[in-house]
MARKOLKE-935274 format. One record per residue (C-alpha): residue in three letters; y, z, x. Coordinates in steps of 0.2 Angstrom, whole numbers, padded with zeros to 4 digits, always signed. Each point is the difference from the previous one (the first is absolute). Example, Ala and Ser with C-alpha at 12.3 -4.5 7.8 and 13.67 -1.06 7.14 Angstrom:
<pts>
ALA-0022+0039+0062
SER+0017-0003+0006
</pts>
This chain:
<pts>
MET+0216+0340+0232
ILE+0017+0007+0005
ARG+0015-0011-0004
PRO+0015+0001+0012
ILE+0016+0007-0008
SER+0014-0013-0001
PHE+0018+0005-0002
PRO+0013-0012-0007
PRO+0012-0007+0013
ARG+0015+0007-0008
LEU-0007+0018+0001
ILE-0005-0003+0019
LEU+0018-0006+0003
VAL+0008+0015-0009
LEU-0011+0013+0009
SER+0004-0008+0017
LEU+0018+0001-0003
VAL-0001+0018-0005
VAL-0010+0005+0015
LEU+0012-0009+0012
GLY+0015+0008-0009
LEU-0007+0017+0002
GLY-0005-0003+0018
GLY+0018-0004+0004
CYS+0006+0016-0008
GLY-0008+0011+0013
ASN+0009+0007+0016
PRO-0011+0004+0014
ASP+0013+0011+0008
ILE-0002+0018-0007
SER+0010+0008+0013
ASP+0013+0006-0013
LEU-0014+0009-0009
GLN-0007+0008+0016
ASP+0018+0006+0004
TYR+0001+0008-0018
VAL-0017+0009+0002
THR+0005+0007+0017
GLN+0017+0006-0008
VAL-0009+0009-0014
LYS-0013+0008+0012
LEU+0015+0006+0011
ARG+0009+0008-0015
ARG+0000+0019+0000
PRO-0010+0008-0014
PRO+0010+0009-0013
PRO+0001+0019+0002
ILE-0013+0011-0009
ALA+0008+0010-0015
PRO-0001+0019+0004
LEU-0012+0010-0010
PRO+0007+0008-0016
GLU+0004+0018-0001
PHE-0012+0010-0010
THR+0004+0016-0009
LEU-0013+0014-0002
ALA-0003+0006-0017
GLU+0003+0019-0003
GLY-0015+0010-0004
PHE+0000+0013-0013
GLN-0011+0015-0005
TYR-0010-0002-0016
ASP+0003+0014-0013
PRO-0011-0003-0015
GLY+0009+0014-0010
LYS-0010+0002-0017
ARG-0008-0017+0002
ARG-0018-0002+0006
ASP-0001-0002+0019
PRO-0007-0017+0004
PHE-0009+0006+0016
VAL-0010+0013-0009
MET-0015-0005-0011
ASP+0001+0005-0018
ARG-0014+0004-0012
GLU-0001-0017-0008
THR-0001-0008+0017
ALA-0013+0012+0005
ALA-0011-0004-0015
ILE-0002-0018+0004
ILE-0005+0003+0019
PRO-0017-0008+0002
VAL-0015+0013+0000
PRO-0010+0002+0016
PRO-0014-0012+0002
ASP-0016+0004-0009
PRO-0015+0007+0010
SER-0009-0017+0000
GLY+0007-0003+0017
ILE+0007-0017-0004
ALA+0016-0003+0010
PRO+0006-0012+0013
ASP+0000+0006+0018
PRO+0018+0003+0005
HIS-0005+0001+0018
ARG-0009-0017+0001
PRO+0010-0014+0009
LYS+0005-0014-0011
GLU-0008-0017+0003
ALA+0010-0016+0000
LEU-0005-0006-0017
GLU+0005+0016-0009
ARG+0019-0005+0000
PHE-0004-0014-0012
ALA-0003+0001-0019
LEU-0018-0005-0005
ASP+0007-0015-0009
GLY+0009-0006+0015
LEU-0016-0002+0010
LEU-0012-0015-0002
MET-0018-0001+0005
GLN-0003-0016+0010
GLY-0018+0002+0004
ILE-0013+0009+0010
LEU-0006-0001+0018
GLU-0017+0006+0007
GLN+0000+0006+0018
ASP-0013+0010+0009
ASN-0009+0004-0017
GLN+0016+0007-0007
ILE+0009-0008-0015
TRP+0019+0000+0001
GLY+0012-0005-0013
LEU+0015-0011+0003
ILE+0016+0006-0008
ARG+0017-0010+0000
SER+0016+0009-0004
ARG+0011-0010-0012
GLU+0016+0008+0007
ASP-0002-0004+0019
LYS-0015-0013-0001
SER-0010+0010+0013
LEU-0019-0001+0000
HIS-0009+0017+0002
ARG-0019+0004+0003
VAL-0006+0015-0010
ALA-0017+0009-0001
VAL-0008+0012-0012
GLY+0009+0017+0003
ASN+0017-0008+0004
TYR+0015+0004-0012
LEU+0012-0012-0009
GLY+0013+0000-0013
GLN+0012+0014-0004
ASN-0011+0011-0010
HIS-0011+0006+0014
GLY-0013-0013-0004
ARG-0016+0001+0011
ILE-0012-0015+0001
ILE-0017+0004-0006
ARG-0008-0018-0001
ILE+0003-0017+0006
SER-0008-0015-0008
GLU+0003-0019+0001
GLN+0010+0001-0017
ARG+0010+0016+0002
ILE+0004+0016+0009
ASP-0003+0016-0010
LEU+0010+0016+0003
ILE+0003+0017-0006
GLU+0018+0005-0002
ILE+0006+0018-0002
ILE+0015+0002-0012
GLN+0009+0014-0008
ASP+0001+0002-0019
SER+0015+0007-0009
THR-0006+0018+0002
GLY-0001-0001+0019
ARG-0019-0001+0001
TRP-0008-0013+0012
LEU-0012-0012-0008
GLU-0011-0014+0007
ARG+0000-0017-0007
GLU-0009-0016+0004
ALA+0010-0016+0005
SER-0005-0016+0007
LEU+0008-0015+0009
ALA-0008-0017-0005
LEU-0001-0015+0011
ALA+0015-0010-0002
ALA-0002-0014-0013
ASP+0005-0014+0013
GLU-0014+0006+0011
ARG-0014+0000-0013
LYS+0002-0019-0001
LYS-0005-0003+0018
</pts>
């Protein structure tokens, strides 16, 4: 049962007086405000300050003298240049066009689930950065280490990444993208 709210008579009297008092304070004639707005709109804008003068820096010719020329490689630097790739043939294809998900680090991608369409299984990947959802298949690339998808299951997406070791040789390593924890509960 709902009980009606009752107010004490003094409170009703005070509130009524306040409302009547505030109602009498208003002036419906706002022509002075409209005149002021019109005057402000008619004002001429202040002039734009001129661009500052820029002085050009003088160039100079570099003379290394007896010091090492920084534009020529020395023996120490030449010794740490990576060796050419080994004959195993593992290397990323520099001419392959990059796919959309290769601009994100692997830890910036979330597997949201799978989709089966026309007897093909697709993985659903969401980017943490721009929150966009992408559909990928076996053979697509993702991540910044030339990761190629080799298997898609209900729980994860497996891929092979190609990374470079400290000597400059290219190596393959396995990686995976597991189903997001909040998606497993569904």
